[in-house]
N, C-alpha and C positions, 0 to 999 in steps of 0.2 A: 330701138333695135331689139328684135326678139331672138329667143333661143331656138335654133332650127334643128338641133340634134338631140334634144332631151336633157343634155347636161346643163347643170346650173352653175352660175357664178355667184358666190357669196363673198362679200368683202369683209375681212376681219379688220374692223376700224381701229385707227390710231387715236391717241388722245393728244390734241394740240395744246400747248401751253403758251401763255403770254410771256412778256419779258420779265415778269416777276415770279414765274413758275406756277401761276394759277391756270386753271383750265380756261382756254380761250374759246368761248362759245360762238363768236363770230366766225372763227376758223372752222368750228364744228359745222356751222351752217353751210359754208362753202364746200366742205367735204361731203356732206350729205347730198347737196344739190348735184354734185359731180357724179353721184352714183345713179341718178335717175336716168332711165332709158338704157342702161348697160347692165347693172347688177340685177340679179334675181332676188337677192336678199342681203342682209347685213348681219354681222356677228358683233354683238355688244359685250363688253367685259371679257373678251378673250385675252390670250397672252399678248397679242399685238397692242392692245389698249393699255398695257402696263397696269393691269387691274390690281396686281399685288402691291403697287406703289401708290394707290389712291386710298384716301380715308373712306370710312363707311359713309360719311355724309356726302363726299364727292361722288362716290359710286351711285348712291341713291339718286342724287340730282341729275347726274349725267345720263343714267339709264332712262329716267323719266323724260328728260329733255329730248333725247334722241327718239324715243318711242313716239313722242308727240309731234316732232318736227320733221321726221323723215318722210319720204314719199311713201304713202300708205299702201302702195302696190307691192312694196318690198316685203319679203318674209323677214320677220324680226326675231332673231335668235339671240338669246341672252346666255352668256357663260355664267355658271353658278358654282363650279367645282371648287372644293376646298380640300385640305388635308383631313378635315374633321367631317364625319358623316352628318352629325347633328347640324352643323353650320350649313352644309350643302342642302339639307332638307329645308332649313329655314329660308335659304336663298331661293329655292325652287318655289316655295309658297309665295314669297314676296314678288318674284318675277312674274308669276302668273297674275297676281293682283295688279301689277303695274301695266300689264298689257303685252307681255311676251307671247309669241306664237309658237316658239320651240325653245328647247333648252340644250345647251352644250355642257356636257359633264365630263371633265377630265378625270382620268384615273387618279386616285389619291396620291399626292406627292409628299415627299419628305418622310412622313410616317408610313413607310411601305407596309402593305397589308398582306395577309395570307390569301390564298386562293379563295377560301370561303368568305373571308372578310371583304374581298373585292365584290363578290356576287351580292352579299348582303348590303354593301354600300349602295349599289345600284338598285337593289330591290326596295330599299327604304325611300329612295328618290321616286321610284315608279309608284309607290304607294301614296306618295304625298301630292301627286299631280296627275292630271289627265293630258297634259301637254306632250307633244312628240319630243323624244329625247334622242340626242346624238351622243354616242360614246366617243370620247376623245382620247386616242392613244398617241402619246407623244413622249417616247422613251428618253429623248434628249433632255427633257425637263423633269420627268417623274423619276428617272433612274432605273426604270424597268420597262420591258417590252411585253405587251399582252400577247399571249400565244394565240394561234388559230383556235385552239380548243376553248380558251377563255372568251375570245370574241364571239364564238359561236354560241356559247352558253348565255352570254349577255344579250345577244341578238334575239333570243327567244323570250326575254322578259317583256311584259306588257309595256307599251308606249315607246319602246326603243325601236326607232325607224331607220337609223343610219349610224355609220361609223366614220369618224374623221380620222384617217390613217396618216400618221406622220412617220411611221416606221419604214425602214428600208428593207424589211423582211417581206419581199414580194411573194415568196412562196406561201407565207401565211395568208397574205391578202387574197391570193388566187384560191386557196382552200376555202376561205370564208365565203367568197363570192359563189363558189361551186355548191357549197353545202347549205348556205342560207341566202338564196337568191332574192328573197323578198326584202332584205335589208340593204339599203343603199350604201355604197361605198364612196366616200368623198376624199379627194386628195387634200393633204395639208401642206404639200411641198410644191411651190411654184416652179422650182428648178427642174423637177422631174416630169412636168406636165406633158411636154412634147413626146417623150419616149414612153411614158407609162399611162397615157390617158385612156388606153384601151381597158385598163383595170378599173377605172373610176367612172362608171356609168352615171353616178349621181352628180358628178361635177367636181368643183374645187372650192375650197375656202382659201381665198387669195389675200396676200398682204400687198403685193404690187398694185392691185386694183384700187387701192387708196389714191395713188397718184395717177394711174393710167387705166381707168376702167374701160376705155375704148379698146386699147390693145388687148387687155385681158379678155374682153368679150369676144374679140376675133379669134384669140388663141383657144378659148373654150369651144368656140364653134368650129374649130378645125382648120382655119385659114393657114396654109403652110408658112408663108412669110411671117405672119404674126406670131405663130408658135415658135419659130426660130428666134425672132427678136425678143420675145418674152423669155425664152430660155436663157439667152445671153445675159439679159439684164438681171434675171433672177439669180444666176450663178455669181454675177458681180456683187449683188446685194448680200449674198450668203457668205461673203468673205468676212463679214463681221456680224455680230449678234443682231438678230431681229428685235425691234423694228427700226434700228438706227438709220439704216440706209434709206428706207422708204420715207422716213420722216424728213430726211435731208432733201429727197426729191420733191416732196410736197412743199417744202419751204422754197426751194429754188424755182418751182413752177407757180408760186404765188397762191397756192391753196391755203397755206398756213403762214402766219406772220413771223414765226421763229422756228428754229430747229432745236428748241430746248428739250432736254430730257430730265428725268429725275434719277439721281444716283440710286443704285450703282451704274445705271446706264449713262453713257456720255455720247456726244456727237461722233460721227464717223471720223476716222483718222484723216489727216490732210491728204494722204495718198488716195484713199477711197473717194474722198470728195472730188479730187481731181479726175479720177476715173469715171465717176458718175457724170460729172460735167461734160467730159469728152464724149461719153455715150450719148447723152441728150443732143449734143451738137452733131454727132455723126448720124444719128437715127431720127433726127427731128421730124421729117416728113412721115415716117412710119408710125410715129407716136400719136398722130392726130386721128 
């Protein structure tokens, strides 16, 4: 299935674990196979993949495995962002050598930076690589929201080609689109896609597409019933922290062998599990 309206679907991959809490590569294979024909690309080592909960060795092996075993027609984006600029730069160099085709760089978290520090953080990454770079604005996790002025300044740096916007400041999003039309805007919120898709000509980085790439593809392409179903499920999943709900869905649908998480993440509450089960039962035909 191809993308008919120019908007792209990028799946922010989860990390499946086995019963012992180790990375389950058989489930990784099933997850990757499921993306073929629906997604335009995959995001590796994003927030959804629990990247902060993996060891350095696990990260290296998992990135290399996915890059080697995924459908090679998919655009391969690797998340490299750290609170530390020097580590982020080293990650950028490593990802390029591993075979990444683009980089996702979150605004520095925890060690909040000055406005000038933010610019220099991204400048250093741009100097270290020739790969396309996606700025990742996710105030829910970094603790601060990049303003329209900051995003516009970053968009003018070499190699920065897109912004993944998870902020609900839609006025800022509109201003960046107007002032920097050559920089793609990607949505990072599944639950807002139906109502705000007009803002995101670049497409969406989706979590739900791990479990339901067919539905996500139809929603991205603008099918009204698919967009509505996608929105209902996304709002249901958003009741608890991501990616616990989608990992549960992947388990129930037989994509992964367990719903295991790593602390401090835990499986969805019994109530949310019940609601997700009911959703799948009610919307079964639409999810195919």
